[in-house]
Every structure is written in C-alpha cells, then in structure tokens.
N, C-alpha and C positions, 0 to 999 in steps of 0.2 A: 504494500501500499505506500503512495506517495505522500509526500508532506501535505499536498493539497488535500487529499483524501481524509488525512488525519486531522488536520485544521477545520475541514469541513464539519466534524463531529461536534467540535466547539462553537464553530459560529452559526451552525444551522437551528438556533433556537426560536422556531416560530412560535406564533400565538400573540396575545396582547403586549409581550414585551417589545414587540416591533414599534409600537407607538410611544414617542418620547413623552406625551402627557401623562401616562399611567405610571403610578409609582414602582420600581422595581422591587422585587422580593430580595433578601440577601443572597439567595442563590443565583439569581438573577445578575446581580451585581457580579458575585465572583464569576460565573460564566464569561459575562462582558468582559472583565479583566482578564481571564485567560484567553479570550478572543483576542485582546490586544496583545497580549504576550506572545501569541503565536504568530499574530502578523507580524510583530516586530521581529520575532525570531527569524520568519522565512525571509523577511526584508534584508535582516543584517546576519544572516549566517555566513559562515567562513568562506562558503564555496558559492560559484556561480550556478545560477539557476536560470533557465531560459525556456520557455515553452512555445511549441513549433506545431502548425498545422500540418496537413499532408503534403503541401506545397514546399514546406521547409521555411515558411514565413514565420518570423518572431511574432508570437502573440502577447508574450510577457516577459519581463526580464527583472531580475532583482538587483539589488545594489550592488553586490559584490560583483556581478558580470559587467555591470557598467564602469567599474572601477578598474577591472581587469583590462578591458577593451579601450579605456579613455573615452568612452561614448556616453552621451545621455540617452536615457531610456526612450524618450521620444524619438531620438535620431535612430535609434535600434529597431524600434518596433515597425513592423510589416517589412522589413528586409530580410533576404534569404539567409540561413546559416551559412549556405555554400558560398556566397559573396564574401563573407568573413574569414574564410578557410584559406589557407595557402593553397595554392594551385595545384601542387604536387599531393596534397592530402584530400582533394575533393573527391576524387574516383572512388576511393576506400570508403568514405563517409557516405556518399550517395548511394553506393551499392548496398551498404548494410542498411540504411534508411528505407531504400524502396523494398528491402525485404521486410522490415519492420511494418511498413505500411500493408504490405500484402498478408500480413499475418503469420508469415514464416519464422520470425522470431518477435518476442515480446520485449527484448532488451539486448543491448550490446555495447560494447566499451571499445574505444579506440584512443590512441594517443596521436593527437595532430596539433598542426599550428594554426593559432588564429591571429589576425590582423589587428594591431591597435589604430588608433585614429592617426598617430604620428606616421603610419606606414611601417612600423617596425612588427616583427612576429613574437609571440610567446608560445611555449609548449603548454598543452593542456590535456588532462586525461578526461575524457568526455563519456560519461554513461548515459544512453538514451533509453528512457522507459516508456512504454506504450501505455496510453489510457484509452480504454474502449467501454463502447456502453455494453448494456446487458447483453445484446446480441452479438457482442465480439467485433462490431464495427468499430475502426479507428477513428478516434475523436481528435486526438493530438498527442503529442508526445512531450515528455519532461526530461531536459537533458541537465544532468549536473556536470559541472566543469571545475576541476582542480587545476591550478597552475602549478606546473610541474617543471617551470623552465630550471629551476635551480638543480632539480635531481637531473635533468636531460643533461644540463652542462657538466655536472659531476660524473655521469655516468659517460658522456663522451669523452672528457677528460681522462677518467680511468681506463676507458677503452683503448683511447689514444697511448695512454702509458703503458698499458698491457701490450699493446700492438709493438711499441718501442722496445718494451724488455724481451718480448718473443723474438723480435728480430736481432737484437742485441745477442741474445741467448743463442739463437740458431746459429748466428755468425761465427760467435766464438767456438761453437760445437764443430762448425764444417771447418773452421780453421786448424782444427787440430789433426785433421786427416787429409789436408791438401798436400799435394806433391808438386805443383806446378803454378806458376806466376798466373797463367790464364784463368786457372781455378780460383785463385785468390781474387783477382779481379772481379770475377763474375760472381763470386760470393759476396763480394764488396757492394756490388751494384745492387744485388738482390736486398742487402740489408738496407741499404740509403734508400731504396724505392719504398721499401716496407715500413721503415723506422721513421723517415720524414716525410712520408704520404706526397711524394713529389711526383710528377709526370716522367721527368727525365733526369738522367745522372750521367756523370762521366768520371773518370779518374785520370789524372796527369800525374807523371814523374819526371823528375830532371834527368836528362840523359847525360852522357859523359861529358858532353859539351855545355852543361849547365843551362839547357834550354828543356822548358816543361813540354813534354811530349803526350799524347794521349795512347793510353795503354789498355783503356776499357771505356764503353760508352753504351748509351742505351738511347735510341730515338733521335739522335743528331745525324745531320745530313753531313755529306761529305765536303759541301762547299762551306758550312759553317765551320767544321773543324779546322779546315786549312786556314780560315780566315783569323781565327781566335788562338790557334796553336802557338805556343811560346810566350803567352800573356801570363803574367804574374802579378798579384796586388803587393807581393813581398819581394824584398831583396833576397838573394840566394843566401847570404849570412845573417839573416834576421834573427837575432837570438829569441825573441818570444813571439814569433808569428801569431796574431789573433785572427778569428774568423773575419771575413768581410761580406757584407750582405746588402743586396739592393732590393727592397720592398717592391719598388714602382720603378722599373727601368726608364719608363718615360719621365720621370721626375728627377732621375739621378743626374749628377754632374760628370757622368761618361761622355767622351767625344761623340759627336753627331755621326760619325761614321761608325763607329763601335753600336751605337743605339740602334742605326739602322739595320747593321748587320744581325744584331741579336732580334729585332722587330721581325725581320724576314723569317727568322726561325719560329715565331709565335711564341717568345718567352717574355713573361712580363715580370717575374722575380727570380733572382739568383742569389745562391749563398755559395762563398768560397771558403773552404774548410782546409787548414793547413794539415799535411800529414809529417808527422816528425818521426825519425828514426834514430834511436840515440840521442834525443835532444836536438837534432838538426834537423831543419827543413828539408824534406825528401821530395816534396810534391804536394798535392792538392786534389781534394775531390769537389765536385760541384753538383749541386742540387737545383734543377730547373722546375718553375712551376708556370703554367700558361696563365695564370691569373696572378693580380697583386696580391702578397702574401706577407702577414707579419710572423716575423721570427722570434718567438719567445724565448725566454732564457733557458727555460726547462728543453726547448727544442735544440739549441745551441749546445748544451750541455750533452745532450744524446748525439748531435753530429760530431763533437770533440772525442766522445767515448769510441763511436765508430772508427775515426780518424786513428785513435791510439791502437784499437784492435787491427784495423788495417795495416797500420805501422808495424804492430806486432807481427802479424801474419807475413807481411813482407820480410821483415827482419829475420823471424824463424827460418823462412824458406831460404834465404841467403845464406843463413848460418848452417844450415843442414846441407846445402848444397856445396859451401865452402868446407866442410868438415869431411865430406866425401872425397875432395880433391886436396887432402891436407898437405901431402908432399908436395905438389906442384905449387899450391897457393897458400903457403903456410902464413906469410905475413897478412894476407887478406883474411884468413880464418882467425888469425889473432885479433885483427881489427874489427871483425864482426862479433866476436865473442866479448871482446870488451865493450863495445858499442850495446850489446844486447841488454835488454830490460830484464831478461830471464836469468835465473841463475844457472851458469854454465860451469860444471865440474868435471875434471877427469882425474880417474885414479888407476893404480895398478892392480894386478889380479890378488893382492894381498888386501886391498881394501884400502890403501893408504892413498890419502889425497895428494895429487901432483900438480894441479892448476884450481886456481880460484878466480873468477872474473867478478868485475864490480857488482854485478846483477846478485851474485851470491852473497857478497858483502852486504848489500843493502836487504837482502831477503833474510839471511840468518844471522846477520850482525857480527860475525867473525871478520876480522880482516885477513888479507891473503897469508900474511906473515904469521897469523895466530892459526890458520887451518891448514896450511900446506905442511904436510910430513906427519900430521894426525890421522888416525884412523877416521874414516867416514861415518863410524858409528857414534862420533860426539855428536852428530846430528839426530841421533835415534833416541827416542824418548823411552824410558823403561819400559820392557815387555814388548819390543819391537826389535831387538838386536837381532832375532832369529831371520828376521828378513834379509839381511846381507848374505848369508851363506848362499840361500836360493837364487838371489839375483847373480852373483858371481858364477854359480852353476850355470845359469842359462848362458851368461855372456861367454863361459868357456867353450859352449855347444854353439858358438856364433849366433845365438838368437838376439833379436832385437826387441826390447821390450817398450810398447807402445802405451802412453798414457796411463800409468801404473799410478792409481790414486793412494796416496797413505798421508801419515802424519809425521812430521819433524818437528824438532826442537831448536828454538833460536838460542842464541847465547845468553840471552836473560832469562831463559828457562820456559817461555811461553811458547806455545805449539801452535802450529799452523798446518792447516791442509794444504797439500801441493799435489800436483800431477806429474809425474816423473816420465820422461823418454830416456832410456838407456841403450846405447849402442856401442858394439865392441870396437875398439880400435886395433888396427893391424899395423905391423911394422912392414919394412920393405919387402921382406919375405912373405908377407901374408899372414904371419902369426899374431895371434891376438894376445896383446900385450898390456892392455888395459880396457878401461871403459870410459865414455863420455856421458853426462849426465845432463840432461836440461831440467830444471825445476821450476815450475810456474805456481804461484800462489792463487789457488782457488777456493781461500777462505769466504770470499764474497760469496760465491756460486753456492758452497756448501751452506751458508748462512741462509741464502734465499731459498734453498730447498728444505731447511729446517723450517723456516717460516711458513713454506708452503705447506708442509705437513701439520704444523701447528694450525695452520688456518684450516685445513680441511677438519683436522680433530674438533677444533670449535665450532665449524659448521655443522659437523655431525650431532655433537652436543646441542646445539641450537635446534636442530630439526626434531631432536627427541624431546626438547623441553616444550615444544609450543603444542599446545592443546589442541590441535587439529590432525587430521589423518593426512599423511605426508608420505609421499614415496617417490623413486626415481627408477627410471628405466635406463637401458642402453639405446643405441640408435635402432635396435631392430624391436624394440618394446619389451624386452626381457626385464623383469624386476631385478633392479639392483641393491635398493635401500628402501626400507619401511620403519617408521616409528612405531612407538606401543599404541600410541592413539590410531594408527592405521589398522592394528590387530582388533583394537576394541571397536573401532567402527565397523569393520567387516564381519567379525565374529570368528574369525580364523586366523592362522599364521601362514602367511603366502610363502611360497618355495623361490628362493632366490635363485636366479639363472633358469626357472622353469616356467613359472607364472608369467603370463603375458599380458600388458597392456593396463590391467587393473588388478588392485589386489581383492577386489569383491568376488564371491561366489557366483552370484547371478545378476544381470542388470536388466531395468526394463526402463520404458519411457516413462514420462509423467502420466500417460494415458493407459497404461499397464502394457503395453505391447512390448515382446521380448526385446532387447537390445544386444546384439552379439557384441563381445568383446573386441573383435577386430574392427567395430564401427563406433565404438565409444569415442567421447570426445579425446581421450588421451592418444587412441590410435590415429584419428584425424589431424591432431597437432604434429605427430612425427611424420604422417605421410604427406601432408601438405606443407609442412614446414613453418607453421605460424601458431601463435598462442590462440586458444579458443575460449571464449568468454561468452557469456550469457546462456549458457546450454544448462539444462535441469536434467538430473536421472533419478532413478531409484534403484538402491542396491538391496538384493536380498540374502539374509546371512542363513548359514546352514540349517538353523534352527527353525526358518520360515519367517521370521520377521522382516519387515522392510523398512528401509530408511530413505526418506526422500533426501537429495543432497545437491549442490552446486558444484561441479568441479571446476578446477583452474589449471589446465594442462598448460605448460609452456616449453618449447623446444629449448636445449642447451646447445650452444656453438663453440667451437674453438676459435682460435684468433684469425683463422682463414675463412670463418663463416660456415664451416662444414658443421652439421648436426652430429653430437656426440652422444645425444640421449634426451632425457627430457624430465622435468620434475612436475607433480600434480600435488595439490591440496584439495581435499573433500570437506566442505563444509556442510554439516548436518543441519537441514532447516525444518526438522519435526516441528520443534516448538512453535517456529514463524508460521507455518501453516496452520497449526492448531488454533494460534492467535488469530490469523485472519479470518478463520472460519467463524470463531466467537464472535469476534468484532461485526460480522457482516450478520450474524443472527440479531444482535443486539440493535444494529442499524435497522433492519428489516422490521423488529418489533416496536422501535420507536416510531418509525413512520407509520406501522399499523395503527397504534394507539392514538398518535396525534389525527391521524386521518378519521378515526372513529369519533375522537373529542369533538373535532370540528364539524362532522356531520350531526352529531347528537345536539351541539350548541346551535346549529342553524334550524335544525328540527323545532327547538325550544321556543326559539325566536319566533320562526314562522307560526308555530301553535298560539304563541302570545299574542300575536299580531291579529290573529283572526278572533280571537275571543276579547281583544279590547276593546272597552266602550268608548274611549276618547279617540278621536280623529288624530290627534297630536301624538298620542302613544303610539298609535297602529304606525304612523308615519315614521316615529324613531326607531319602533321595532323592525319595520321593513327595512329601513336604512341599515341597520345593524345586520340584519339578516344578509343582505345583499353584499356588505362588506366582507362578512365571515365566507360568504359563497366565493369571493373573489380570492380571499386568501386560501382557501382550500383548493382552488384551481391551480394558484401558484404552488401549492403543496403537492399537486399531484404531478406538474411539470418537474420540480426539483427533485422528488424521490421516486418518480417513476422510473429511474434509471440507475445504473452502476455508479456513477461519478455524480455525487452531491455536491461537489464543490462549484460547479459551473453548468450552464444550460444556455442553449442557442436561442436568440430572440425569435427566429421563425417556429419554435417551439411553443414559446411562452405566449406570444400575442393571440394567436387563434385559440388557444385552450382558454385564455383569461375572458377574451370577447366573447366566446360562445356561451360561457357560463353566465357572464353578465346579461347577455341577450335573453337568456331563458327567464330572467327576473322582470324584464321589462314588457311593455304592451305588446301583444301579439304582431301587431303591423309594424312595429318600430325595425327599422332595417339599420343594420352595420356592415358597413364594408370594411374587411380587414386587409388593409394594404401591404406596402412593403414592410419587411422585418429583417433588419441585418444587424449583427452584431453578437457578442458574446457577454453574458450577465455572470455576475457572480451571486451565490446565494444569498448574500446578505442585503441585496437589493430587492428580491423576489417579492416578500410581502409589502413593503412599502410602495412598490411600483404597481402589484395588484390593486392595492386600495387606492392609489392616485388614478388609476386607468377606471376604476369603477365611479369614483367621483365624477370624473370628467364625461365618461359616457352618461351615466344618470342625468347629469345636469344638461347634456346637448339634446337629449331626447325628451327631457321635461319641459326645456324653455327655448330651445332653439328650434326646433321642427315644428313647423305649423300644420303641413300635409305629410303625413307618414307613407302614404302611397306614392308620392313624387319625390320626396326628400329622404335622404338618409344620412347617416353619420360615417365620416371616414377616419380611418385610425391607421397610424404608421410609426415604427420603432425604427431608426436608422442610426448608423454610427458613421464618424469621421473625425479625424484629427485627436484621437483620444477622447471623444466625448460621445455621448447617446443624445438623441432627442425622441421624446414621446409627443405625438401632436395628435389632437382631437379636432375635426372641422366639420361645421354642419352649415346649413342654409340660412341661419337665424340672424338676428341683428347683431348678438354678441352682447357683452355687458363690459363695464368699467371695473377693471380689478380693484383699484383704489377705493372706489365707492361702495363696494359690496364686502370688502375683506373684514369690516368691522362687524357687519350684521350677520353674514353668513357662517354658520358653523361649519357647513362643508368647506367652503373656502379657506376657514382656518385650519381645517385639517389638510387641506392640500398643502398650505405653504407651511405647516409643521413637518409634513412628509417630504416636501422638497428640499427643506433645511437637513433633514436626516440623510438625504441623498448627496448634499452638498449642491445642490442644484438649483435654477432659476426658473420660475413660472411666470410666463408672459401671455398676455391676451392681446388679440387685434380683433378689430371690426371688419365687416364687410370684404371678404367674408368671415364670419365669425371661427376664430382659430384660438385653441388654447395649446401651448407648448411648454413642455419640461426638458431642460437641457441641463444634463448632469454629465460629471465626468465617468470614464469608464473605471470601474473599481478595480483595484490589483487582485489578480486570482492567484 
C-alpha cells in the first residue's frame, strides 16, 4: 500500500466534520491533526515522490523532488518524466513503464540520471509502483526517487581504483614471466590502457643516440609517429623528471605545428609519464584521450607506478639477458646489477655470498662489506635454514628456480616477503660454480592478499549476521554459500555445489502456478546478466508451509565485466500481506457502515419532512436531506474503488448531479457537461454540498420554463486550479445583496473557504462559479 493510500485512511473522515461551522469532537480534532501531520510528512519526506499518469506526465510532486531537480512544482506538473531523464537512460525506463501500464509488472526499480534545471544530472534510484482500480485498470504510478549520486560517485571511484589495482597486479604478474622486450611493451600497453582508461597509448625509450623512439604503441598512425618521434619534455640527464600533462591540447601552449599534428590524430588530451631505470630517465610512456581529460593525483600516482613497474620489467629483462652473456659482457652485467632496484646476489656452491648489489643493501640492510663472505643463511629467519640445502641441490642439477616465494630477515631482525629467482652460474667450461639470486620485495602484495582474505572473511560474517535469507551462486547457478537465515526461510539445508538457482524446495508464482527453478528470478538474473527487481514468488518448505517473498537477485562481475556468479536476498512478506488484507477489510467495513449511516440519516430526514406540520420545518428538513444525499453520492464515488485517496472529475460530477436531480421537480433538466481533472478525497464532501446548493438554487430561482430551459454544469481544470460552474437561463442575483440574508449562500461561502476557493456570480446569463486550487494528493 503506498503512502497516499495510508494517508487516505486518516484523511477520509466524512460526515458533519466536513462543515467548519459544526464543533469537532476531540477524536475529530485528533484525526484532523493526524491528517495534517501525514500531509506534512508526505510533503517533507526525505525522498522524492512523483505521481504520473499512463502517458508519463507528472500529476503531483512533493517538495523533495522539487529540491532534487531544482524546479518548482508548477514547472514540473504536466511534463513527461522521460523529458527529465538522461537520453541514454530513457529506453530502459520507458520499456519498464510500458510493461507496468500493460499490467505485466506492478513495480520496478531502476537507477537512472535525472536532469536539474541548470542542465546538470544527478543519479537517482527510482521505484515505480502501480496504483490500479478495483478492476485492475492502471490509474497512475507513484515513483519514489532517492538521490544516489554520492553512492554512484563512490562506486565509480571504487570501481576505477579496483580496475587500476587489477591492471597493476596483472601487469606485475605478467612481468615475472616475460622473457622478451616486445612482451614487456605489450604487457605495459595493456596495463596503461586498462589502468588509465585511455583510448590509445605508446612507449618510447632512448636509443643509443639518446633519441626517444617508439618501441610499442596502440592506435597511432605511421604519420603521427614519424612526426613526433624524438620529442621529449625532459632533458636526457634531468635528475627528477615529473609527469607532464595536457588536459586540453587546444588550450595548451604547444607550438601551432605540434597542435595541428595532434589534432589530425584526434587527440584532445595527453600525459607524458617518465620511465626511470636505476633512477635515470630511460624513456616515457604516453596516454592519449580523444576528449579533454582531467588528470587527478591518484591517476598520476597510478601512472607513476606503471612507469616504475615498466622500468623494473625492462631492467629485469636487461639484467637477465646480460647475465646470460656474463663472460662477453661482464662490465655491462655489473652495471645492470648495480643499477637494478632488485636485490641481486651471487653465492658459491657452499652458500657463501660472493657479490652484493645496492638493491640487496637497500632490501636487507647489510652493506656489501658486511654480507660478502658470510653464509647466505644470515638472511634466513629461524626455522627456514633447511631451505638452503634444497636450493643448492637443485642448482647442482642445473635447475633454475622461478619466482620462489619465501620469507627473509633484514639486518634489523624484521621479516619481509620476497620472490626469488635463482639461476646456476657456469664457468668457462660449463661447470656450475655458484648461483645468482634476484630477490624482489613482495610484502605489499602479500599484505594486499591478506587484506583481501580478511575482507572476504568479514563479508562472510556480515552475510551470516544479516537477518534475511542470503545466498550466492557461481556463474552456472550452483549454490556456493548460504546463511542460517536462508536455512530457516527454506526449511531445509541446501547442498553446496549441487542445488541450483534457489535454496528453496519448491517455488510458485503469486497466483499459485508452479515456478520451475530454472525460470526463477535468480536464473533470469544470471542468464540475462542483469539484476531483477519487483518480482514476487512463493516458496514451499518440505513441511508444506508456504512463504510469500520478494527476491533481489544481482549478478556479480569481475573487473573485466564477466559474470562470476550472483547474490540473492529473499525478503519474507508474509506479515505485510496479512496486514494489507486486514487493512482492506477494515476499510471495506468503514465504507459499509458510513454508507448505511448516511442512508439511515437521509431516510429519517425524509420521513420527518413528510410528517412535519410547519412549511419552514419541511423546507429545512428537505434541504438537509438533499445535502446528505449529495454527500452520499460523493461517498459512493470515493469509496467505490480500491484507491480512496483520489478520484476523477468525470466520475464525480455525473454521479452527484444524478443524485441531486432525483430530489428536484420531475421536469427539471440538468445538463452535466465537461468534467476534467483529478480530485483529492478531502474535497469530495464540500464540493458535493456546494454543487447541491448551486443546482437547487438554479432550479428553484433561475428556471422559469423547465420544459425549455435547463441547468448546465461543468468541472474543468487548468494551471493547477479547478472550476465548478453552474449556469441557468434566469436573471441571476447579486452575491453581495443576498450573502447576509441567505443561509444557503452563507453555507456556500463557508465551504468555498474550506477549499481555499473563490465563489463568483455573474448575470445575463446567470452563472455561478467556484474557483479553487488543485489539492496535493
């Protein structure tokens, strides 16, 4: 039940309390106060609420939606919800809305962007719920909208950071196994494109002539590469080169010729990131964007990390190639070893350290003088000394040990995680005389893996603590996890890796139709690759009990967008269904009793009028009977439908007119004309009484010849207001002259004030009109 329906229960108090001249009982005062609180709550609730007709036009908005969109309510009413939606989000919303109107669904939830008055957009989570009459016909939709811009920005930022970290991690992993420079460049370009989300990229390194040359690129033409090759924003010997970025090439201070060259390549923004090897400028990589781009500090940090990894990968490969040709390029090998950021150590076959590079000094804290001549076991923490005999045995067999992960101890006693690559060293005769070790600090990676495991453990604990049935599946729908609430909900313990799609024993549609597990919302979410919202189903436990519920299946994806599984939450709505049924019974009983009371009151008044001896008494009783009849007619319109919070003018006007006509002389003619607009339930009774007074007055005083003349009635809307007009062929009357002497006119004016309206009367033709604002529904 929506907020209007709940509010209607409080606001629909018919009877004498609708007349301001009658003293209210304490309960009526309490009801009125509650009505005002509910109306204020609806207006000032912390979510945007808008009601739309089947064409998508906004019929009513609350204050929060006006604040979100920077618009006034008057500017939004009558406009289409799709006009306020970002173009790329319209198709999905319109498709779901059409299904809602057609009755395929009663509710759906989507995330979309909405336009503000200033042209900017904000993200909103929108839930559209159908309001239908007793026959199931669509009346309007209530759309509740939450501003999720902050969450979206956080999600996008988090997703971006995840993509960056994934790209860095994958690049780091690939670098460990790469054996050629083209593979290094290829892996580097993949990482740049993924981590920086750019459209194109390139890697340039200094050649032997200190000219930067392209060694790898993606998406660049031959002409562009020839035109810009050799350009460098830093001097070759610059000690601390920093990244150089151009967020908008068109606004940069580059030369006109260079701008034209870049423009022909359709490049709008570019970043120059220095690649250092051994602390010295070795080249650069470039990231290109086809639109102007803001380079944030976190993005620059990621770029520098990529550059360091790329420099490390290049340096490592150079070091390994140099080591393989040690006899021919001994000095070159020493230079590479000395400039490497890795710890590179050599030892003899007894495990005694023979060489110790600066990287080893930085990593382990020992100087070369302190380490050389000592057994390599000085780096082994207690309990790991037995690793060394096994390593030496493999080296004696000529084996090379790739990326052996272990723990070593620094000079200060602290421990660090490292990845070792150990290779045998041969003399000129090919005999194995020692081993070379490359040690890389992987503490950060190990810590990241530990945090990931901790995060997964916390997530598992969180899901177990949530008091709702939650379970997950793999990409094929096999159950991979469920919490205790899922066991209690389904009345059984699912079998991991065997049960598919859902933890329940049997499934049914809300109407009782069997629902196969492979057609349940979870199966649809995995097969179609999108979250399913707004669906309802019924689960049957093994003991035969059934539970109505709402599922929330959502696919899970990896950093490449591939579906890896799904998570589902099952919300038990048994209590809500029981409450809705009880509320409907109470509303029906209230309507029935109110209708009976009105009919009884009208009968009593009619009977009293017939037996009254005084003409004046009969007149008063007949007028009261007519007014009760008009109110009863409004009651039938308002409560003869499932939605008692609003009703259409085209239903209200003819019903009340026909009831009044039956109490007028038989030859009186009432022409019920145009009726447009939507009325709220709190205007039903006063408007029916006003119509009764105007029609009765017109027939009694305005019509001379009932055979030739009639009374014309209309109720139309426009510009947020409604106009009720009654016109006859009489001479009319002066409102100011009769307002003090006519009790009927005084009643009209009192009711008009209750509706915040204005009563006006004109002559020739005689026409009485009540103009009043459209109430907020």
